[in-house]
C-alpha positions in Angstrom: 53.6 -14.3 -167.9 56.5 -16.4 -167.1 57.6 -19.7 -168.4 55.2 -22.6 -169.2 56.3 -24.4 -165.9 55.3 -21.6 -163.8 52.0 -21.1 -165.8 50.9 -24.8 -165.1 50.3 -25.3 -169.0 50.7 -29.0 -168.9 48.1 -29.4 -165.9 45.8 -27.1 -167.8 46.2 -29.0 -171.1 45.2 -32.3 -169.1 42.4 -30.5 -167.4 40.9 -29.4 -170.9 41.7 -32.7 -172.6 40.8 -35.2 -169.8 38.1 -33.4 -167.8 37.1 -34.9 -164.4 33.8 -36.5 -164.3 31.5 -35.6 -161.4 30.0 -38.6 -159.6 27.4 -38.4 -157.0 28.7 -39.3 -153.4 26.5 -41.0 -150.9 27.3 -38.3 -148.1 27.7 -34.6 -148.5 30.7 -34.9 -145.7 32.8 -37.3 -147.7 36.4 -36.7 -147.3 38.4 -36.0 -150.3 40.4 -38.9 -151.4 43.0 -39.9 -154.0 44.8 -43.0 -154.7 48.1 -41.4 -156.1 49.8 -38.1 -155.7 53.3 -36.9 -157.0 55.1 -34.2 -155.0 56.7 -32.3 -158.1 54.5 -30.4 -160.6 57.1 -31.3 -163.2 56.0 -34.9 -163.0 52.9 -36.3 -164.8 51.3 -39.4 -163.6 50.2 -40.7 -167.1 48.9 -44.0 -166.5 47.5 -46.5 -163.9 46.6 -49.9 -165.3 46.5 -53.5 -164.1 49.8 -55.2 -164.9 49.8 -57.0 -168.0 51.6 -60.1 -169.4 55.0 -58.7 -168.8 54.5 -58.8 -165.3 53.5 -62.2 -165.3 49.6 -61.4 -165.3 49.5 -60.4 -161.7 46.0 -59.6 -160.9 47.2 -58.1 -157.5 49.5 -55.6 -159.3 49.2 -52.4 -161.1 51.6 -50.3 -163.5 52.1 -46.9 -162.8 53.6 -44.7 -165.7 55.2 -41.4 -165.2 57.1 -38.9 -167.2 59.1 -35.5 -166.4 57.4 -32.8 -168.6 59.4 -29.7 -167.7 62.9 -30.5 -169.1 64.5 -30.7 -165.8 66.4 -33.1 -163.3 64.1 -33.9 -160.4 63.5 -36.3 -157.7 59.9 -36.8 -156.6 57.8 -38.9 -154.3 55.0 -40.9 -155.5 52.5 -41.5 -152.6 49.8 -43.9 -152.7 47.0 -44.6 -150.2 46.7 -48.3 -151.4 48.1 -51.1 -149.5 51.4 -51.6 -151.6 53.8 -54.5 -150.3 56.2 -54.2 -153.2 57.5 -51.7 -155.8 59.9 -52.1 -158.7 61.1 -50.3 -161.9 59.9 -52.0 -164.9 60.4 -51.5 -168.7 57.7 -50.7 -171.1 56.7 -54.2 -171.5 56.1 -54.2 -167.7 59.0 -56.6 -167.1 60.9 -55.8 -163.7 64.5 -54.4 -164.2 67.4 -56.0 -162.7 68.2 -53.7 -159.5 64.9 -52.1 -160.0 63.5 -52.8 -156.5 62.2 -49.4 -154.9 62.1 -49.3 -151.0 58.7 -48.4 -149.7 59.3 -45.1 -147.4 56.8 -43.4 -145.1 56.7 -40.6 -147.9 56.0 -43.1 -150.6 58.5 -44.1 -153.5 61.2 -41.7 -154.2 61.8 -41.4 -158.0 64.7 -39.8 -159.9 64.0 -38.1 -163.3 66.3 -36.7 -166.0 64.6 -34.5 -168.7 61.6 -36.0 -170.3 62.4 -39.5 -168.8 59.5 -42.0 -168.5 59.3 -44.5 -165.6 57.1 -47.5 -165.2 56.8 -48.6 -161.7 55.1 -51.9 -160.9 53.1 -52.1 -157.6 52.2 -55.3 -155.9 49.4 -55.4 -153.4 49.6 -56.6 -150.0 46.8 -59.4 -149.3 
Protein backbone atom coordinates (compact mmCIF):
# COMPACT_ATOMS: atom_id res chain seq x y z
CA UNK A 1 0.00 0.00 0.00
CA UNK A 2 1.17 3.54 -0.67
CA UNK A 3 3.98 4.80 -2.87
CA UNK A 4 7.24 3.01 -3.50
CA UNK A 5 8.89 5.61 -1.26
CA UNK A 6 6.55 4.84 1.66
CA UNK A 7 6.96 1.08 1.11
CA UNK A 8 10.78 1.28 1.22
CA UNK A 9 11.14 -0.52 -2.11
CA UNK A 10 14.66 0.78 -2.79
CA UNK A 11 16.04 -0.38 0.58
CA UNK A 12 14.33 -3.76 0.19
CA UNK A 13 15.82 -4.16 -3.31
CA UNK A 14 19.32 -3.43 -2.00
CA UNK A 15 18.79 -5.85 0.88
CA UNK A 16 17.74 -8.57 -1.58
CA UNK A 17 20.50 -7.98 -4.12
CA UNK A 18 23.31 -7.17 -1.68
CA UNK A 19 22.61 -9.11 1.52
CA UNK A 20 24.64 -8.42 4.64
CA UNK A 21 27.32 -10.94 5.49
CA UNK A 22 27.50 -12.07 9.09
CA UNK A 23 30.96 -11.96 10.63
CA UNK A 24 31.69 -13.42 14.08
CA UNK A 25 32.50 -10.77 16.68
CA UNK A 26 35.09 -11.16 19.39
CA UNK A 27 32.58 -10.26 22.11
CA UNK A 28 28.86 -10.73 22.54
CA UNK A 29 28.43 -7.21 23.97
CA UNK A 30 30.03 -5.26 21.06
CA UNK A 31 28.16 -2.02 20.34
CA UNK A 32 26.59 -1.44 16.94
CA UNK A 33 28.82 0.62 14.65
CA UNK A 34 28.57 2.12 11.19
CA UNK A 35 31.17 4.12 9.26
CA UNK A 36 28.51 6.15 7.42
CA UNK A 37 24.86 7.04 7.76
CA UNK A 38 22.53 9.26 5.75
CA UNK A 39 19.63 11.17 7.31
CA UNK A 40 17.12 10.71 4.47
CA UNK A 41 15.62 7.48 3.08
CA UNK A 42 15.56 9.19 -0.34
CA UNK A 43 19.37 9.17 -0.47
CA UNK A 44 21.25 5.99 -1.31
CA UNK A 45 24.92 5.72 -0.36
CA UNK A 46 25.99 3.65 -3.35
CA UNK A 47 29.79 3.51 -3.14
CA UNK A 48 32.66 4.00 -0.70
CA UNK A 49 36.05 3.52 -2.34
CA UNK A 50 39.66 4.60 -2.03
CA UNK A 51 40.29 7.76 -4.01
CA UNK A 52 41.84 7.08 -7.40
CA UNK A 53 43.95 8.92 -9.96
CA UNK A 54 41.56 11.83 -10.37
CA UNK A 55 42.01 12.54 -6.68
CA UNK A 56 45.80 12.61 -7.05
CA UNK A 57 46.16 9.02 -5.79
CA UNK A 58 45.54 10.03 -2.19
CA UNK A 59 46.00 6.99 0.02
CA UNK A 60 44.47 8.96 2.90
CA UNK A 61 41.24 9.72 1.03
CA UNK A 62 38.03 7.96 0.02
CA UNK A 63 35.27 8.85 -2.39
CA UNK A 64 31.67 8.42 -1.29
CA UNK A 65 29.06 8.35 -4.07
CA UNK A 66 25.39 9.01 -3.24
CA UNK A 67 22.25 9.57 -5.27
CA UNK A 68 18.68 10.74 -4.77
CA UNK A 69 16.32 7.83 -5.53
CA UNK A 70 12.78 9.15 -4.87
CA UNK A 71 12.58 11.84 -7.55
CA UNK A 72 12.53 14.59 -4.93
CA UNK A 73 14.49 17.65 -3.90
CA UNK A 74 16.01 16.99 -0.50
CA UNK A 75 18.72 18.14 1.87
CA UNK A 76 20.38 15.29 3.76
CA UNK A 77 23.19 14.87 6.24
CA UNK A 78 26.01 12.43 5.60
CA UNK A 79 27.50 11.41 8.94
CA UNK A 80 30.72 9.47 9.39
CA UNK A 81 32.43 8.16 12.48
CA UNK A 82 35.78 8.29 10.66
CA UNK A 83 38.36 11.06 11.31
CA UNK A 84 37.70 13.36 8.34
CA UNK A 85 39.68 16.61 8.13
CA UNK A 86 38.48 17.83 4.72
CA UNK A 87 35.50 17.19 2.43
CA UNK A 88 34.81 18.38 -1.08
CA UNK A 89 32.49 17.63 -3.96
CA UNK A 90 34.22 16.01 -6.91
CA UNK A 91 33.31 14.96 -10.43
CA UNK A 92 32.88 11.36 -11.57
CA UNK A 93 36.61 11.22 -12.33
CA UNK A 94 37.19 12.17 -8.66
CA UNK A 95 38.66 15.60 -9.43
CA UNK A 96 37.68 18.23 -6.83
CA UNK A 97 35.16 20.77 -8.13
CA UNK A 98 35.79 24.50 -7.97
CA UNK A 99 33.74 25.89 -5.07
CA UNK A 100 33.12 22.29 -3.98
CA UNK A 101 34.53 22.55 -0.43
CA UNK A 102 32.05 21.26 2.16
CA UNK A 103 32.11 22.52 5.75
CA UNK A 104 32.45 19.82 8.41
CA UNK A 105 29.61 20.33 10.88
CA UNK A 106 28.74 18.48 14.05
CA UNK A 107 25.88 16.67 12.26
CA UNK A 108 28.18 15.76 9.36
CA UNK A 109 28.11 17.04 5.80
CA UNK A 110 25.05 18.87 4.53
CA UNK A 111 24.26 17.74 0.97
CA UNK A 112 21.56 19.08 -1.35
CA UNK A 113 19.98 16.87 -3.99
CA UNK A 114 17.62 17.48 -6.88
CA UNK A 115 15.66 14.54 -8.35
CA UNK A 116 17.94 11.59 -9.18
CA UNK A 117 21.10 13.66 -8.74
CA UNK A 118 24.40 11.82 -8.15
CA UNK A 119 26.97 13.42 -5.84
CA UNK A 120 30.56 12.29 -5.31
CA UNK A 121 32.29 13.49 -2.16
CA UNK A 122 36.04 13.26 -1.57
CA UNK A 123 36.84 12.73 2.11
CA UNK A 124 40.41 13.24 3.35
CA UNK A 125 41.44 11.65 6.66
CA UNK A 126 43.21 13.49 9.43
CA UNK A 127 46.60 12.07 10.35
